[in-house]
PLY file of the C-alpha trace (Angstrom):
ply
format ascii 1.0
element vertex 71
property float x
property float y
property float z
element edge 70
property int vertex1
property int vertex2
end_header
1.86 21.56 -8.15
0.61 19.99 -4.91
-1.84 17.77 -6.79
0.85 16.75 -9.25
3.12 15.67 -6.40
0.55 14.05 -4.06
-2.36 13.09 -6.27
-4.85 15.10 -4.21
-5.98 18.70 -4.01
-4.46 20.81 -1.25
-7.86 21.67 0.24
-8.79 17.98 0.47
-5.44 17.26 2.10
-6.06 19.95 4.75
-9.61 18.72 5.43
-8.36 15.14 5.82
-5.64 16.25 8.21
-8.15 18.26 10.28
-10.62 15.38 10.45
-7.93 12.86 11.42
-6.80 15.14 14.24
-10.41 15.71 15.33
-11.02 11.96 15.51
-7.88 11.53 17.57
-8.92 14.28 20.00
-12.45 12.87 20.29
-11.08 9.40 21.05
-8.33 10.37 23.47
-9.48 13.50 25.31
-12.53 14.86 27.04
-12.29 18.23 25.29
-15.64 19.71 24.34
-16.77 19.39 20.72
-16.45 23.17 20.48
-12.85 23.05 21.69
-12.01 20.23 19.28
-13.54 22.14 16.36
-11.50 25.25 17.13
-8.34 23.24 17.79
-8.48 21.68 14.31
-9.13 25.01 12.63
-12.88 25.48 12.26
-14.29 28.91 13.13
-17.75 27.60 13.94
-18.69 24.41 15.71
-21.81 24.05 13.57
-19.78 23.92 10.37
-17.32 21.46 11.94
-20.19 19.16 12.95
-21.65 19.38 9.44
-18.32 18.49 7.78
-17.63 15.70 10.28
-21.07 14.18 9.65
-20.58 14.38 5.87
-17.24 12.57 6.14
-18.03 9.94 8.79
-21.81 9.58 8.73
-22.25 10.60 12.37
-21.84 13.62 14.58
-18.67 14.09 16.62
-20.67 13.43 19.79
-21.98 10.14 18.41
-18.50 9.22 17.18
-17.04 9.86 20.64
-19.60 7.69 22.39
-19.18 4.97 19.75
-15.38 5.10 20.12
-15.63 4.73 23.89
-17.95 1.74 23.61
-15.61 0.07 21.12
-12.51 0.43 23.32
0 1
1 2
2 3
3 4
4 5
5 6
6 7
7 8
8 9
9 10
10 11
11 12
12 13
13 14
14 15
15 16
16 17
17 18
18 19
19 20
20 21
21 22
22 23
23 24
24 25
25 26
26 27
27 28
28 29
29 30
30 31
31 32
32 33
33 34
34 35
35 36
36 37
37 38
38 39
39 40
40 41
41 42
42 43
43 44
44 45
45 46
46 47
47 48
48 49
49 50
50 51
51 52
52 53
53 54
54 55
55 56
56 57
57 58
58 59
59 60
60 61
61 62
62 63
63 64
64 65
65 66
66 67
67 68
68 69
69 70
């Protein structure tokens, strides 16, 4: 039903929401990567880093330093 209403699978929707929130936290806070990963719902930081890299092509640490340079 979710896919019929939104056009995307529920799991993909949740992952997208988590990643958007993670990006926001990385850009606007100094929380550790571990804290960010747990805040957005990942049990292990390693898995969070892997999923973040798959989605954005860089680690959360690299993203954070890139985001700070760009601002």
